[in-house]
C-alpha positions in Angstrom: -4.0 24.7 -29.6 -6.4 23.3 -27.0 -4.8 20.8 -24.7 -6.8 17.7 -23.9 -7.0 16.7 -20.3 -4.6 14.1 -18.9 -5.9 11.3 -16.8 -4.2 10.3 -13.5 -5.1 6.9 -12.0 -4.2 6.5 -8.3 -4.1 2.8 -7.9 -4.5 0.8 -4.7 -5.1 -2.8 -3.7 -8.5 -2.3 -2.1 -10.7 -2.4 1.0 -14.1 -4.0 1.8 -17.1 -1.7 1.7 -18.2 -2.6 5.2 -16.7 -4.3 8.3 -18.9 -7.4 7.8 -18.2 -10.9 6.7 -20.6 -10.4 3.8 -18.6 -7.5 2.5 -15.1 -8.9 3.3 -15.7 -12.3 1.5 -15.9 -11.0 -2.1 -12.9 -8.7 -1.5 -10.8 -11.6 -0.1 -12.0 -14.0 -2.8 -10.9 -11.6 -5.6 -7.6 -10.7 -3.8 -6.6 -14.3 -3.0 -7.7 -15.6 -6.4 -5.1 -13.4 -8.2 -2.1 -15.6 -9.1 0.1 -12.5 -8.6 -0.8 -12.8 -4.9 -1.0 -16.6 -4.5 0.7 -18.4 -7.4 -0.2 -22.0 -6.5 -2.0 -23.9 -9.3 -5.7 -23.2 -9.2 -6.5 -26.9 -9.0 -4.6 -27.0 -5.7 -5.4 -23.5 -4.3 -9.0 -22.9 -5.3 -10.6 -25.8 -3.3 -8.7 -24.6 -0.2 -9.7 -21.0 -0.8 -13.3 -21.8 -1.5 -13.5 -24.1 1.4 -11.9 -23.4 4.7 -10.4 -20.0 4.0 -13.5 -18.2 2.7 -15.5 -19.9 5.3 -13.4 -18.8 8.3 -11.3 -15.8 7.4 -14.0 -13.3 6.4 -15.6 -13.4 9.8 -12.2 -13.1 11.5 -11.1 -10.2 9.2 -14.5 -8.4 9.6 -14.0 -8.3 13.4 -10.6 -6.6 12.9 -12.0 -4.2 10.4 -14.8 -3.3 12.8 -12.2 -2.2 15.4 -10.7 0.4 13.0 -13.8 1.4 11.0 -14.9 5.0 11.2 -18.2 6.8 10.8 -17.0 7.9 7.4 -16.1 4.3 6.4 -12.9 2.5 5.6 -9.8 4.4 6.8 -8.0 3.5 3.5 -10.8 4.8 1.4 -11.0 8.1 3.5 -7.2 8.7 3.0 -7.5 7.8 -0.7 -10.3 10.4 -1.1 -8.0 13.0 0.6 -5.1 12.1 -1.6 -7.2 12.3 -4.7 -8.6 15.7 -3.8 -5.2 17.1 -2.8 -3.5 16.0 -6.0 -6.4 17.2 -8.1 -6.2 20.6 -6.5 -2.4 20.8 -7.1 -2.6 19.6 -10.7 -5.5 21.8 -11.8 -8.1 21.6 -14.5 -5.7 20.2 -17.1 -5.8 16.8 -15.3 -8.5 14.5 -14.0 -7.5 12.4 -11.0 -9.4 9.1 -10.3 -9.0 6.4 -7.7 -9.1 2.8 -8.8 -8.6 -0.4 -6.7 -7.6 -3.8 -7.9 -9.9 -5.9 -5.7 -12.7 -3.6 -4.6 -14.8 -0.6 -5.7 -14.2 1.9 -7.1 -12.4 -0.6 -9.3 -9.7 0.2 -11.8 -12.1 -0.7 -14.5 -14.6 1.8 -13.3 -11.9 4.5 -13.0 -10.6 3.9 -16.5 -14.2 4.0 -17.8 -14.8 7.4 -16.1 -11.7 8.8 -17.7 -12.6 7.6 -21.1 -16.1 8.8 -20.8 -14.6 12.2 -20.1 -12.8 12.0 -23.5 -9.4 11.4 -21.9 -7.1 9.4 -24.2 -3.8 9.7 -22.2 -3.5 8.2 -18.7 -0.7 8.3 -16.2 -0.9 5.3 -13.8 0.4 5.9 -10.4 0.5 2.8 -8.2 0.6 3.9 -4.6 3.4 1.5 -3.7 6.8 3.1 -3.5 8.6 -0.2 -3.7 7.9 -2.4 -6.7 6.5 -5.9 -6.1 4.9 -8.4 -8.4 2.2 -8.8 -5.7 1.1 -5.1 -5.8 2.6 -3.0 -8.6 2.3 -5.8 -11.2 -1.2 -6.6 -10.1 -2.2 -3.0 -10.8 -0.5 -3.2 -14.2 -2.6 -6.3 -15.0 -5.8 -4.6 -14.0 -5.1 -1.4 -15.8 -4.1 -3.1 -19.1 -7.2 -5.4 -19.0 -9.4 -2.3 -18.4 -7.8 -0.3 -21.1 -8.1 -3.2 -23.6 -11.6 -3.9 -22.6 -10.8 -7.4 -21.4 -11.3 -9.2 -18.1 -8.3 -11.6 -18.7 -5.6 -12.2 -21.2 -7.8 -14.3 -23.6 -10.9 -12.0 -23.2 -12.9 -10.3 -25.9 -11.2 -7.8 -28.2 -14.4 -5.9 -29.1 -13.2 -2.5 -27.6 -12.0 -0.4 -30.5 -10.1 2.4 -28.8 -7.4 1.9 -26.3 -6.0 4.9 -24.4 -2.3 5.7 -24.2 -0.9 4.6 -20.8 2.2 5.7 -18.9 3.1 3.7 -15.8 5.3 5.6 -13.4 8.5 4.0 -12.2 8.9 2.7 -8.6 9.9 5.7 -6.5 11.5 3.8 -3.5 14.7 5.8 -3.7 13.4 9.1 -5.0 14.7 12.1 -3.0 11.2 13.6 -2.9 9.7 10.4 -1.3 12.6 10.3 1.2 12.2 14.0 2.0 8.4 13.6 2.5 9.0 10.8 5.0 11.6 12.8 6.9 9.4 15.9 7.2 6.5 13.7 8.4 8.6 11.8 11.0 10.2 15.0 12.2 6.8 16.3 13.0 5.7 13.1 14.7 8.8 13.0 16.8 8.3 16.5 18.0 5.0 15.3 19.6 6.8 12.9 21.9 7.9 14.0 25.4 10.8 11.4 25.4 12.7 10.3 22.3 12.4 6.7 21.1 15.2 4.3 21.8 14.5 2.1 18.7 13.1 2.9 15.3 11.3 0.0 13.6 10.7 0.3 9.8 8.1 -2.3 8.9 7.1 -3.3 5.4 4.5 -5.8 4.1 6.2 -9.1 3.5 6.2 -11.4 0.5 7.1 -15.1 0.2 10.8 -15.7 0.1 10.3 -17.8 -3.0 9.0 -14.7 -4.8 12.2 -12.8 -3.9 14.4 -15.7 -4.9 12.7 -15.8 -8.4 13.2 -12.2 -9.3 10.9 -9.9 -7.3 13.1 -6.9 -6.3 10.8 -5.8 -3.5 13.1 -6.7 -0.6 16.0 -4.8 -2.1 13.8 -1.8 -2.7 12.7 -1.8 0.9 16.3 -2.0 2.1 17.3 0.9 0.0 14.3 3.0 1.1 15.2 2.2 4.7 18.9 3.1 4.4 18.1 6.4 2.7 15.5 7.3 5.3 17.8 6.4 8.2 20.6 8.5 6.6 18.2 11.4 6.2 17.1 11.1 9.8 20.6 10.9 11.1 20.1 7.5 12.7 23.1 5.2 13.3 22.7 1.5 12.4 22.1 0.5 16.0 19.1 2.8 16.3 16.9 1.3 13.7 15.8 -2.1 12.2 13.9 -3.2 9.1 11.2 -5.9 9.5 8.5 -7.5 7.4 4.9 -8.1 8.5 1.6 -9.9 7.5 2.9 -13.4 6.9 0.3 -15.7 5.4 0.4 -19.4 4.9 3.1 -21.9 5.8 5.9 -21.3 3.4 8.9 -19.0 4.4 8.5 -15.3 4.0 11.2 -12.6 3.8 12.7 -11.8 7.2 13.0 -10.6 9.9 9.3 -10.9 10.8 7.8 -7.9 12.5 6.1 -9.8 15.3 9.2 -11.8 16.1 11.2 -8.6 16.5 8.5 -6.9 18.6 8.3 -9.9 20.9 12.0 -9.6 21.5 12.4 -5.8 22.0 11.7 -5.8 25.7 14.3 -8.5 26.3 16.8 -6.4 24.5 16.0 -3.5 26.9 14.1 -1.4 24.4 11.5 0.7 26.3 10.3 3.2 23.7 9.9 1.7 20.2 8.8 3.9 17.4 7.2 2.1 14.4 6.7 3.5 10.9 5.5 1.7 7.7 7.3 3.4 4.7 5.7 1.1 2.1 2.1 1.9 3.0 0.8 5.1 1.3 -2.2 5.3 3.6 -3.2 3.8 6.9 -5.2 0.6 6.6 -5.9 -2.7 8.5 -2.2 -3.7 8.3 -1.1 -0.5 10.0 -3.9 0.5 12.3 -4.8 -2.9 13.6 -1.8 -5.3 12.9 0.8 -2.8 14.1 -1.2 -0.3 16.2 -3.2 -2.8 18.2 -1.8 -6.3 17.8 1.8 -5.0 17.8 1.3 -3.0 21.0 -0.3 -6.0 22.7 2.6 -8.2 21.7 5.1 -5.7 23.1 3.2 -5.5 26.4 3.0 -9.3 26.7 6.8 -9.4 26.3 7.3 -7.0 29.2 7.1 -3.6 27.5 4.8 -0.7 28.3 2.1 0.0 25.8 2.1 3.6 26.8 5.7 3.9 25.5 4.9 2.1 22.2 4.5 4.6 19.3 3.0 3.8 15.9 3.5 6.7 13.5 0.7 7.4 11.0 1.4 6.7 7.3 2.0 9.6 5.0 -1.7 9.7 4.2 -2.5 13.3 3.0 0.7 15.0 4.4 1.4 18.0 2.3 5.0 17.0 1.5 3.7 13.6 0.3 1.1 15.1 -2.0 3.5 17.7 -3.2 5.9 14.9 -4.2 3.2 12.8 -5.9 2.0 15.8 -7.8 5.6 16.6 -9.0 6.1 13.0 -10.0 2.9 13.0 -12.1 4.0 16.2 -13.8 7.5 14.8 -14.5 5.8 11.7 -16.1 3.6 14.0 -18.1 6.5 15.5 -20.0 5.7 15.8 -23.7 2.0 15.8 -22.9 1.8 19.1 -21.1 
C-alpha cells in the first residue's frame, strides 16, 4: 500500500526580513503583541507598545541586526535553511520538511498551507526549543493550531473543512541525543583553543520570574539540561555557571542575569570565559550580538581581555544535532511509517 508523505514543521520564533527599522517594526509588533510573550492586559500594554516602544525600539534593534547581517541575509534564516535541507536529506522522500516562524515569514500559516497543498494530512511539529516555555513552545502550539484549523484566533472563522492530524514533539531538554550532540560540538570547539577556558558559562534566554512562579517549567528544564551537559563534559561544579539573558521591562526575571555575571567575572579572577547557549538551536541576534559583541565589551570594561573571551557557535547545522533531530522525528512518526 502506498504511504502518504508525512509533513515535518520546523518551528521558530522569527527574524526580520532586513536590518531596517521598516522591517523590524512589524516583526516586533507581532512578537510583542502575543500575550504569551507579554501577558499584560491589552488596554494597559498596547498604548505603550504602539507608542514609545514601536517608535524607538525598531531603530535601535535594526542597528544591532545590521552588525550581524550577512550577504545571504538573516543568520537565523540561513541556519534554518541548512537545518531544513539537512533533515530533509536524512528523512528522504517519505517526508516533506518545511520551516515556519511564529512572527515573521515564512510564517507557520504559510508552511502549513504548503504541506496541505502537497496533499499531506499528517504533520509532526518540531519546535526548535529544547526547553519548554510558554513564551516559545506554547506560542508555536497556538500558531500551528490556528493555522491547521484555518483560524487567526480562538474565535475566528470555522470555514475550513479539513484539519490535518498533528503530533507535537515533547520537549527534549534532557534527551541523551541532545546532550550528546552538544558534547560533540563543544569538544570540537574546545580543540580549537590554544589554552583551555577557566570558566564555562551556559546562558539561556530568560523569562519573567512571575511566569516561572505560575507554572512555566522553563527554568527547571534549563537547569537539568545544564547539569546533564556538565556531567557529560566532565566539569566539576566550580568550573561552570548557568545564567539567563535578554531581560526586558522592569519586572524581575529569573536569575542570575548573564550581564551581571559577565561584569563580575574579571573581579573573580576569570581570564578565559567560554560561553555557550544550549537553548538556542541556531545563532541569531541574541547570541551573535548580545553575547558575542555586547558580552565581550562588558567583560573588557570589567577588566578582562576580549581576546580571551570565547563565544561558541550554537548547534546550527552540526551533523550530530541534525542526526538527533532526524531520529527524534522518526521516533515521533511511529505508527505512521
